N, C-alpha and C positions, 0 to 999 in steps of 0.2 A: 818378643817374638816366640811363637809356640814351637817347641822342639818337634822335630819330624815324627818321633814316635808317639807324640800326644795329639797329633793332627790327623784325623781320620781320612782326610783327602790328600795327604802327602804321598809322594811316590814311595817313601819308606814304609808307611803303614799299608799301602796297597800291596807292596811286594811281600811283606810278612804274611798278610792274609792270603795272598795267592799261593804262596809256597806251603802254608799250613794246609790249605785246601788240597794241593797236589799230594802232600804227604799222607792225607787221610782218605784219599779216594782209591778204592780197590781197582779202578780202571786206569789209573795213571800209568803211562808207559814207563819202562825201566829207566829211561834216561832222565826222568824227573822224579824218581822215587827217593826214599831214604836209602842210603848206602851203608849205614852203620847203626849200632845201638847207641842209646843215650848214655850219659855219664854214669848213672848209678847202676844200671844193669851191667855195664862193663866192669864196674868195681865189684859187683856181686860175683861175676864170673871169676875175677881175680881172687876173691875170698874163697871160692869153691875149689880153686886149684890146689889148696893145701891137702884136701882129701885125695885128689887124683895124683898128686906128687907122691904121697906116702904109699899109694897102691901101685905106683910105677905105671900108671895109665898115661900120664903126661911126662915129658922129659924136662929136666931143669932148663935146657936151652929154650924150649918153647915158652916156658913161664917167664924167663928173663926177657925174651922178645916182647911178650905182652906187657911186662912192666915198663920197658923202655917206650913202647908205643903209647901206653896210657899216660906216661909222664909228659909226652908231647901233646897228646890230645887234651888232657885236663889243664895243661898250662894255657890253652887257648880258651878255656871256659871261664869267662869273667864272672859268672854267677855262682861258681862253686862255693865260695865262702870267703871268710876273712883271711888275712895274711897268716894268722896263727894256724888256722885249720889247714891251710895250704901247706904250711911247713910240716904239720903232722902227716899229711898225705904224702908229701915228698919223701919223708922218712920211711913210710910204709912201702913205697914203690921201689925203694932201694934196699929193702931188707929181705931176710929169709921169711918165706910164707908157708913153711911146712906146718902140719896140722896143730902142733903144740907150741908154735913159735910166738914170741912176743910181738913180732911184726904182724902176724895174722890177727891176734887179739886187738891190737891197736887199729888195724884196718877196719874191723867190725865196728869199733867205736866211732871212727871217723865217718863211715858211711851213715850210721844212724844219726849222728849229729848234723851232718851237712845236708841230708835229704830234706829235712823239714824247711819249708820256706824257699825251696830252690826256684820255683817259678815266680814267686814274688821278687826275688833278687834279680831274676832275668827281666822282669818288668821294669825294675829300677834301672838296669843297664840300658834298656830300650828308651827310657825317658830322658836320657842325657842329651845335651846339645849336640854332641857327636856320639851317636849311639853305636852299639855293637852292630856289625853288618846284618842286614835283614835275612840273608840266607842262613847264617849261623843261628840267629834267634829263632827263626821258624823251625829249623831242624832240631834244635835243642828242646823246644817246647813240645813238638809233635812226638818226638822219640820218647820223651819222658812220660807222656801220657800213654802211649802205646805199650811201652815197657812196663808200665804200672798195671796193665791188665785191661785197658779199654780196647774195644774192637775197632777196626777201621770203619765199619758201618755205623757203629754207635757214635763215634767221634764225628763222622760225616753228618749225622742227623743233628748232633749238638751244634755243629758249626753253622747249619743253615739258618738258625735263628739269630746269628750274630754278625750279619753283614753290616758294613758301614761303621764298625768300631775302629778306633785307633789301635795301633800295635800294642800300646800300653794297656788299653781297656781289654783287648783280646787276651793278653797274657794274664791280666788280673783275674779275668773270669776263668781262664784255664787253671790258675792256681786254686781258685775256689772249687773247681771240679775235682782237681787232684786231692783236695783235702776231704772230700766226701768219702765216708767209709763204704766198702762194698755192700750191696744189697743182697737179700735172699730171694731167689727166684724158684718158684715151684713149677716144674716142667714135666709134662706128660708125653711119653713116647708110645704111640699106638703100635701094637703088634697085629699084623694081619694074618700071619700063619706061623705055626711052630709045631712040628711033630713032637709028640710026647710032652705036650704042654703041662700035663698034670705032674710029670716027673721033673721037668727042667725048670719050669717057671712058677707053678703054683706054690711050691714051698718057700719061695723068696719073699721077704717082707715088703719089697717095693713093687710087687707085681699084683695086679688086680684084674680079674675077669670083667668083661664088659657088663655082664648082668649085675655085678656087685659094685660097680662104680656109682658114685653119687650122680644123680640124674643130670644136673647141669654139665658135669664133666663128660658123662657118657654121651650126651647129645652133641656136645661140641666136637668130640672125637669122631663120632659117626658122621656128622654133617660134613666134615672136611675130607671124608674118604669115600671113594666110589666102590670100595669093597667092604665086606663085613669086618668089623673090628673084633678081634678075638679077645683082646685085653690091652693093658697098658702098663709100662714101667713108669714110676714117678720118681723124680729126683729133686732134692733141695740143693741148690747150687749158690754159693756165695760168689758174686761177680760184680764188675763195675757197670755192666749194662746187659740187657737181655740177650743181645746178639752174642756177646762173649759167653754168657751162661749156656746158650745152645751149642756154641763151639765146644765147650767142655763136655756136654752131653754127647755130641757127635763122637768125641774121642772115646767115651765109654762104649757107645754102640759099636764102634769099629773094633774095640778090644773084645767085645762079646762075639762079633762076627769072626774074629781071628780064632777064638777058642772053638767056635762052632764048626769051623772047617776041619777040626780034628775028629769030629763026630760023624762025618759022612752025611747021609740023608737025614739022620735023626736030628742034626743040627741046622737044617735048612730053615733059617729064620727069615721072615719077610717083615720089614719095618715100613711104616707109612712114610711118605715123603716129607711130612711136616710134623713138627712137635708143637704142642699147645702150651703156651706160657700162661698158666692160670693167673699168675701175679699181675699180668698186664692185659689179660683177655685178648690175646692175639696169637696167631700161629707164625712160626718161622721155619723156613726150609731146613731139613735135616741133611746137611751135606757139608763136606769140607770146602771152604771157600777157595776159589781159584787163586793160586799164589802168584800169578803174573809172569810165569815163565813161558815165553813164546819163541818158537823157531819158525819164523815166517818164510824162510828161504825154502823150506820143504814145499810150501804152497807156490811161491813165486817161480820156482824151477820145475813145478809139476811132478815132484817126487814124494809127496806125502804118502801115497798108497803104493809106491813102487817097491813092493816087498814080495819076494818069491820064496818058495820052500827052501829051507837051508841046504838040503842035500843037493839041490840043483845048482847052487851058486856058491858053495863053500869056498872055492878057490878065489872067488872075486869079492867076497865079503870084506868090507873095509872096516877099520877100527871105529870109524864114525857110526856105523850101523850098531856095533856093540855098545858104544857110548850112549847112543840115544835110548837103547833098551835099558841100560843100567839106570839112566836118569828118568825113566818113564814115571816113577812115583812122585816126581818133583811137584807137579801141580796139585794133585788131589789125593795122593797116597798118604799113608801113615807117616808120622814124623821120622821115625828111625830109618825105614827104607829110603825115604826121600833124601835124607842127609847122607847116609852111607852110600847109597847108589849114585848120587850126584857127585860126591867126592871121587868115587871109583871111576866115574866117567872122565872127570878132569885129569885124574892121575894117569889113566890109561893113555890119554891123548897128549898130555903135555909134560910127561917125564920120559927120561931115557934110562936104560939099565944102569948107566954110570952115575946117575943122580943119587943112587943109594950110597955111593962112596963119598959123596960131597958133603960139606958141612950142613947145607940146607936140607939135604935129603929129598923126600917126596913132596915136602911142602913147597918146593919150587913150582909145583903146578899152580899154586895160588898166585905166585908172582907172575907167571906167564899169562894166566887167565886175566889178572888185573890189567896188564898191559893191553891185552886184546880188547877188553871191554872199554878201557879208556880211549883207545884209538877208534872204537866204534861210535863213541858218544857224540863227537862233533857232527858227523853226517846225520845221525839220528835226529838231533835237535834242529839242524839247519833244514833238513827235509821236512820235518813237521811244520816249521815256520813257513816254508814255501807254500803250504796249502792254507795258510791263514791270511793271505794278502787280500786287502780290500780292492776289488777290481773296478769299482764304480767311478772313481774320479782321479784326476791328477797323476801323481807319481805311482799310485797303486795300479792304475790302468796301464801305464807304460811298463811297469815291472811285471804285471800279470801277462802281458803280451809276450815278453821274453821268456817267462816261465812256461807258457803254453807251447812255445816252440821247442823247449828242451825235450829230448827223447828219453832221458833216464832220470831217476831220482838223484843220481850223482850230479848230473848237470844242473838240476834245480838247486841242489845244495850249494854248488859253486856260485851260482848267480846270487843267492841270498848272502853268501859270505862276502862277495865283492860289493854288494849293496851296503852291507854293514861297514866294510872297510872305508867306503867313500863318505858316508855321513852318520853312521852309528845308529840309524833309526830305520824302522820299517812301517809302511802304511798297513796296519793290521785291521782285520775285520772287527766290528763292534759286536762281540758275542760274549756268552757267559765265561769263556775261557781267555778273554783278552788279557787279563792281568797275569795269568800263568804264562802266556806267550811273551808279554812284556818282560817278565822276569827271565825268561829264556834268552831274550835279546840281550839283556844285561850280562848274562853269563857268557854268551857268545862273543860279545864285545871284549870282555876280559881275556877270553881265549885268543882272540885274533891279535891282541896287543902283545901277548907273551905266551905263545903256544906251549913251549917246553915246560915252563913253570906251572901253568894250569893243568896240563895233562899229567905231569908228575904228581901234583896234589891229588887229582882225581884217582890216579892209579893207586896211590897210597891208601886212600879211603877204601877202595874196593879190595885191595890186598888184605887190609886188616880184617874185613868181614869174611873173606874167603879163608884166611888163616884160622879165624874163629870156627868156621865150618869144619876145618880139618881137626881142630881140637875137639869139637862136638862129636865128630865121627869117631875119634879115638875113645871118647867117653862112652859112646854107644857100643862100639865093637869090643873094646877091651875092658870097659868098666861095667857093661851090662845095664846102663841107665838109658831109659827110653822116653823120659818125660822131664820137664823142668822149664822154668821161665826162660833161661838162656837158650835152651834148645828151640823152644817155640819161637822166640823173637829172632833168633839167628836164621831160621828157615824163612820167616817172613821177609827178612832183608835180602838173603842171598839168592832166593829162588829166581827173581827176575834177572839178577846178575849172571847166574849160571846159564839161564836161558839165552841171554844176549851173547855170552861167550860161545856156547854151542851153536848158536845161529850163525855167527861169523865163521866158525870152523867148518860148519856144514856148507855154507855158501861157497867158501873158498875151494872146498873139495869138489863140489858139483860144477862150479863154473870154470875154475882155472886148474883144477887138479892139484892145488897146493896141499902139502902135508902140514899137519897141525904145528909141529915144532918149527917148521920153516916159516910159517905165518907168525908164530910167537917171536921168533928172532927178528923178523921184519918190524913187528910192533915195537919191540924194545929199541931198535935203532931209530925208528921213525920218531919216537918221543924225544930221544936224545938230540935229534937234529931238526926238530920241528921249528925252532926259531932261527935256523940257518937260512937266511934269505937267498943264498946262492944255491945250496945243495939240498935244503930241506924240502920235504914233500908238502903239498897243499893239505890243509887239515881235512879235506874230504877224500883224500887219497892215501891216508896213512896205512891202510891195509890193502891198497890196490885200487885201481880205477874201475874195476868191474862192479 
């Protein structure tokens, strides 16, 4: 009998493929995205803490929490390596990691040894008669590739040519992709206007006037612009794919713009909308990709543009308004303001003055936010499933009739939850997303069987990422670092989670007038009592029935 991971038509292989697709799609909603970093980037962060410990940017207690968390997380990673390398890692996770310590040197060695062949070992685990769970396998593989420098769009493009593979085949090909060394991409950034170009740009070795460009390049740049091209910057970038190379160049352009703001009108630089990737003879949009933070309650409650001059309503201004302003860079802003502003928003809403005197301190905001996001998750998933019911026949037709009669999304989510409780299945539409929906059904079934256990696990995943954001914020604010693989990947992971948390807080404020800490306390109690059949709340009402 073929093992499920080796059978491309098995439910296991389809689940792995569906979740891999979810994790590499920029448009995937927060409830189905990656919520944490992969094994090796998490270990790289731990290695880096030696520097920040010595500079007193991070506290020993923060590092000890990270060590304990990674010991649990990596204990669940069956593909990490042999028993001996695991013993070496366990020793590192319990040792001093200051910059000159033996434990830190040992950790460097363990990371370098274990990284090689990681996805091949994961494929081996997936090939067993009783394989590692499909959620865990897909999460480990996707996060490993993303943390290694692949872009979401680049991985999405790679995945489109690999439909119909078994889980083992997909992981084997992912291992081959991970083993490929980064390529060099030659990228041209057209400049449309720049005062004092002769003083500010001409002396730079990577700037060329339009008239002096090689003709094929000059033509390509001009053909893609409705305005006259003044000249272009060119960059050689080492990256895993062209989209990631352009993302690196976008960061450079944003840094130039940040400097130009200090020059007044003389620095008013106008850049074209697209960069030309000469290496691949194609253009890619020059913009920071949307990071997936959505606060839809502002739209649903008609409050998106309900902003008045500060002087006229200063007495009525709520902390939510300030938090949304602080978190504004979250989707498309520069990395440092996005992380520091988002953490400031959570801290302002979800901590109290007395928290500074407690052991956890201000990081308690991560705990509260994680509980809120975890409590938002069931209704988000169940509501999404309610719009994917096949109305054409049998059980789907009857279920769709009940759903059409529901007046709110909350009621739709409850109907889906009861349907799953009764038979564990849903009559889903046959569409490109059916496997993703089927995987969501599997997760919701586990949730409904043991709500407290599953919600606690979800909360811990999210809390770990939000605590990482807090550490990154301290590295930015107190260490002065504004770039790095951990910072980049952390923002990719936490942006949708912060958006979901702020969405729930905003909704509660607008609809019921609930204060943030009041809602956080409700979330904590709701998770603890979710499995209480007598007194526990329904999974769609964990944050209220509104």
